[in-house]
N, C-alpha and C positions, 0 to 999 in steps of 0.2 A: 554477117552471113545469114542465109535463109535456109529454111527446112528443105531437105532434098525432096524433089519432085516424086511422088509415089509411082511406082511402076505399075503396069497393068497386072491385075490379079490373075493367078492361075490356080490350079488344083492344089498346089502345095501351100497356098496362102489362105486356107480355109480358116473360118472363125473358130477360135480355141477358148475353151472355158478355163480361165486361170483363177477363179475365185477360190478362197481357202477351202470352203466347204463343198465346192462342186455344184453350187445351187444355181448357177447361171447368172449370178449377179455381176460377174465381171468377165467380158468377152474380149478377146484379143485377135487381131488380124494383122500379120506381118506385111507391111508394105515395101520395106527395103531391109535386106539382110545387113547384120552388123559387120564390123571389121574381123578380118581373119588373121591379122597380124598385129604385133605390138604387145606391150607388157599386160594390158587389160583385155586383149582380144580373147574370144572364146570363154569369157567369164561374164557374170552378171553382178550388179551391186547387191550389197548385203544391207540389213537394216542400220548397220553402223556407218554407212556411207553418206557423205553429203553429196547429192546428186544435182548436177547442172543439166538442164534439158530445155527444149524449146516445145511449146504447148500451143496449139490452136484449137479452140473449141469449135464444134460443128457449126457451120455457116458463118463463122467469123471471118473477117476480111484480113486480119493481121495475126501474126504469131507473137508469143510472149516468151522471154527467157525467164525461166523460173529456177530458183536454187532451193531444193528440197532438204532441209536440215536432217541431221541424224535422227533416227528414231529412238527415243527414250522416254521415260515418264516425264511428262510435262513439256515435251517438244512441241513448238509451234507448227502449225500446219500452213502451207501457202494459201493465201486467200483465193477464194473462188474455185478451188479444186476439192472434190470429195477425198476424204482420207483413204478410201479403198483403192483410189487410183494408184497409190504407192505400192500396193501389192502387184499390180500389173507391171509397173515400171521395173520393179525388181526382178522380173523375168526377162528383161531386155538386155542386149549386149551393147557394146560401145558403137555408137554410130547407127544403131537400129532405128528404123521408122515403123511405128505401129499405130493402128487405129484401135483405141481402147474404148469400150463401151460400158458405162455403169449403169446398171438396172437397179432402180430403187423400189423394191417390193413392198416397202412400208406404206407407200402412197397407193391410192385406188383412183383411177388404174395406175399400174406401175409407170414410172418415169424413166425414160432412156436418155442418158447424156453420153455424147460421144466426144473423144478427144483425139487429135492427131498429136503423137508424141515422138520426139527424137532425142535420144540420150547422147549428149554432147561429151560429158566426162563425169567422173565422180572422184571424191577425195576419201580415202579410206583411213584417215588418221584416228588414233585411238589414244585418249589421255588417261594415264593411270597414275595417280599420285604425282610423283615428280618426273614420270616418264611419258613422252610423246612418241607415238609410233605411227608412221605413215607407210602403208604397203605400196611398194613400187613394182613388185613381181609377185603375183599369186602363185601358191604351190600347185602341183598337179592334183588331180582328183584322187590319185592312188595314196597321197599323203592324208590319211583319214584322221589323225588325232594329234593333239598338242602334247608336249612332254609332261610327265608327272614327277613328283618327288623321287629321287634317287634313280631316275633314268639317266643314262649316259648320253650327252649331246655334244655336238661339235659345232662351233660357230666360226664362220668366215667373215672378212671384211675388217673394218676399223671402228674404234670408238675413242674419241679424243686422241690422245698420243698412244694408244695401244693398237698394235697391228695383229689381228688374228690370221692373217693370210689372205691370199687372193680369192675372190668370188668364183664360184664354180662356172666352168664355160659351158658345160651341159647340165641337163637336169640330174641332180644327185639321187642316188638310190633311195627310195622312200621306205624300203622294207625295214621293219624293226629288227631283223635278224641279219642285216647286210654286214659285210666284212668291215670291221673296225677300221677307221682312219685316225690319223694323228690329231692331237689336240683335245682329247675327250676330257670331260669332267662330269661329276654327278650333280644333278640339279638339287638345289636345297641342302648341299652338304659340302662341296669343295669350295675353296676360296681362290684357286688358280687352276687352269687347265693343265693338261698333260705336257705342255710346252713351257709351263712356267708363267703364262700370261694371267694378269689378275682378273678375277671375276667379281664385279660389283653386284650389290643387291638389286639396283636398277636393271642392270643386264638380265639378271635371272627373272625379274618380273616380266620383262618384255618377252624372253624366250619362251615362257610358259604359255604365251598367247600365240606362238608361231607353229607352222607345220613345216615339214622338210620341203626344201626348194623355195621357201618364202623368202623374199628380200625386202628389207624395211629400212627407211631412213628414220632414225631415232635421235631424240634429244633427251639426255638423262643429265638432270642438273645443268652444269656448265658445259658438259661434253656432248658433242655431235658426231654423228657417223652414219655408216651404212653397214648393215649386218645381214648375214645370211644364215639360216639354220640348215647346215650342210649335212647332218646326220642325227638320227634318234635311235638309240638302241634301248630295248626295253630292260628295266631292272629284272635280273634273273629271279628274284623272290616272287615276281608277279605270277610265274608259272606254278609255284607252290600255293599261292592264294586261289589260283583258278582250279588246280587239281586237288580237289578235296573229295572225301567220301568215295563213292563208287568211282570217281574219276582219279583217285589217287594212283601213283605209279610205284613200282618197286624202288625201295631206298629212299622215298620221300621222308620218312622219319629221321633218317640221318641227316639228310639235306636240311630239313627243318631246325634240327638242333644247331647246326652250324650257322645257318642264316639267323636264328633267334640270338645266338652268342654274339655274331658280328653286329648286329644292330644294337643289342644292349650295350656292347663296348663302345659304339658311336654315341649312344645316348649318355653314358657315364662320362665320356670326354666332354660333351657339351654341358653336362650338369657341373663338372668341375670348373668349367670356364664361366659359368653363371648364364649360359644362353638357355633358359629354362623352357621356352617355347619349342625350340629346336629339339631339346632333350626329350620333351614330352612326345613330340612327332616321331622320334625314333622308337620310343617305347611302344607307341601305338602300333607302329609298323611291325614291331617284333610280336606283339600279341595277335595281330592279324595273321602273320605268317604262321604262328603256333597253331592256330585253329585248323583242325583237320577235318572239320565238317561233321563231326560225329562218329567218325571210325566206321563207315559203312564198308571199308575194305578189310575189316578184320576177320572176315570168313574166307579170305583167300587160301588159308592154310588147308582147307577142305580139298582143295584141287590137288594136293600132294598124294602120291600113289600109296605110300606106306604110312603106317600109324606113327612110326618114329619121326619120318619126315613132317608129318602134320604137327606133332608135338614141338618139334624144333622150330617150325615156321611160326606157330602160334606164340612160342615163348619169345622168339625174335621181335615179333610184332608188339607184344606187350611190353618188353623192354624198350623198344624204340618210343612207344607211346609214352611211357613213364619219364623217359629222358627229356622229351619235349615239354611234358607237364612241369618238370622241375625247372626248366629254364624259363618257361612262361611265368611261373610264380616269381622267380628272381626278377624278371623284367617288370612285372606288375608292383612288386615291392619297391623297386627303384622309381617307378613312376609316381607311387604315393609320396616318396621323398620329394620329387620334383614338384608335384602339386602343393605339398606343404610349404616348400620354399617360395612358390609362386603366389601364395596367399589363398589357395583354394583348399580350405581345410575339409569342406565336405566331400570333395571328390577324393582327397587324401584318405579320409575316413572309409569311404566305400572300397577304395582299392585294398586297404589294409584288411578290411573285413572279408573281401573275397578271397585273400590269401589265407586268412586264418580258418576259413571254412574248409580249405584243402589241407592246411598244415596248422594245426592248433599250437605247435611248439615253435612257431617262427617269432622269436622274441623281439627281433627288429620291428616287425609290423605291430606287435603289441605296443612297443615304445612309441612308434609314430602315430599309432591310433589314439594313444594317450595324449600326445601333443595336439593332435587335431581336435580332441574332446575339449581340451583347455581353450582352444580358439573359438570353439562352437558354443561355449559357455556351460559345459557339462563338467564342471570342475571337481566336484565331489567323486563322480564316477572316475575321472582321471586320477585323482589322488589314490583311489584303491588300486588301480593298475600300476602306478609308480611304486607303491608299497610292495606289491607282489614282485615286481621286477628288481627290487634291491636285493632279492635273494639270488639274482643271476650274477655270478661273478663278472662277466664281461660287460655288464650294464649298470653295476653298482653306482659308480660315480655319475653317470648321466641320469640314472633314475632318481638318486638323491637330490640332484640339482633340480630336476623337474618337479619332484615333490615339494621342494622348498618354495620354488617360484609359484607352484600351484596354490600352496597354502597361504602365501602372501596375497595372492589375488582373491582367494576366497575370503580372507579376513577383511581385505579392503571392501569387497562387496557387501559383506555382512554389516560392517561399521557404516557403510553408506545407507543401507536398509534401516539400521536402527536410528540414524540421525534423521533420516527422512520421516520415520514413524513418530519421533519425538518432536518434530517440527523444526529442528535445528537447520534443515535444508529446506528452503522454500522454493517453490516453482518460480521460475523466471517469468515475470509479468510480460504480456504481449507488448504493452507500450510503457517501458520502464521510465520512471521519472529521472531526469537528468540532475545530478546533484551539483550545487554550486562548486566552482573551482576552488581548490585549497588556496589559502593566502600563503604568500611566499614568506620567507624569514623575516624581512624588513617589516612587513605589514603585521606579522605576529608580534614583533618587538614593540612597534608603536601602539597597538591595541593594549597590549600588557601594561605599558607605561601610563597610558591614558587612564586605564582601570585602576592602577595604583594610586594615581593622583586623586581620582574620585573618592576613593576609599579614605585617603588622608583628609580631604576636605570634609567628608561626612563626620569623621571622628572629631575634627576640630570644632565643628558646628555643634556637635552634641555636648562637647565639654563647655562651651560657651553658654 
């Protein structure tokens, strides 16, 4: 096939500046409009697309078919084409023919190079770990964002032997507050949807890159399929994160308390299962929800008419704020335990200290801080904490065990330092001398026998 013959230019085909900085270094004139129907119609390729196009440089007799690879760090550029041309191509639709002029202002005088380009097709495959995703239907522009953790989503299509239902016949509603449909599940939390279909980690990873209405062919491990993101409902807690300070609404403190309790319970469940990373993410979310932005809404009580009503409103606000604070401290204390089990002693220590700044009597955080101090090498300081905690009835056994373990470690460290000072422990040489291999038992017996015979011979000689 050959490039479509450019039609006569008219007023609607004026030269357009498509350079990123608007400096006139990349000019585009549409010679033929792109397709208006089909899966990729009315869209343009993205930097992640592999674009197949026909290119003819100005005054050239023939055209060349070029495959421009996906743009990422270290990606190769097609020979003979300026890299800036890619920016102009990404403004073109499928089947569009355009004349793109690159103006190189770095040369004196400036050099203009013109190309006639036709976009033939593009491949929107995206490779993520064990997941390969290829877009076959782009979402509408109204679907403006991808799902986040704890958003509720609905997937249609199939993957391997799992059927998630038929694809949508029409464009699904991209609104984040659309009426819910069957088959929902919470991203990064649930392992099956509302209809009992399993949700794999690979499917979650793929869905996190999709928007409502997008249809993709996916390969996840050995499973292949076609899936559609049919619905995305925003996590209700997101409103509490957005409505802070002066934007807070009546009753937010109570809603924050309930949300923090629910998120902390989810984190505790993952902590018991040993899924430490997911537990930490739930505790992070709980603390994010608990943050009210500084309490700028605390003066709303002044809007009450009577003094009694003002006092009641202020007391209710302070009580709600204190309730949220208590729950956030519990979530942070649990996150310290998760960090400690995950091997991050420094972050566990910081979380414990943040809790103890607000509540000096939090004995669990004192104990966990002491455990973190042992891991960080501050063993003597940890021993002092363990000794004090042995006076707490509920922590006597744990504190005694921690103290015994810390003292053993401290003794081992001191013994090693003493031996090192006395020269009993020598530094390992950079190029250690290889020792000869030890003789086996038979060799040792033969050597001993020969030595014995030599001794007998010497004794007989001396007697003679």
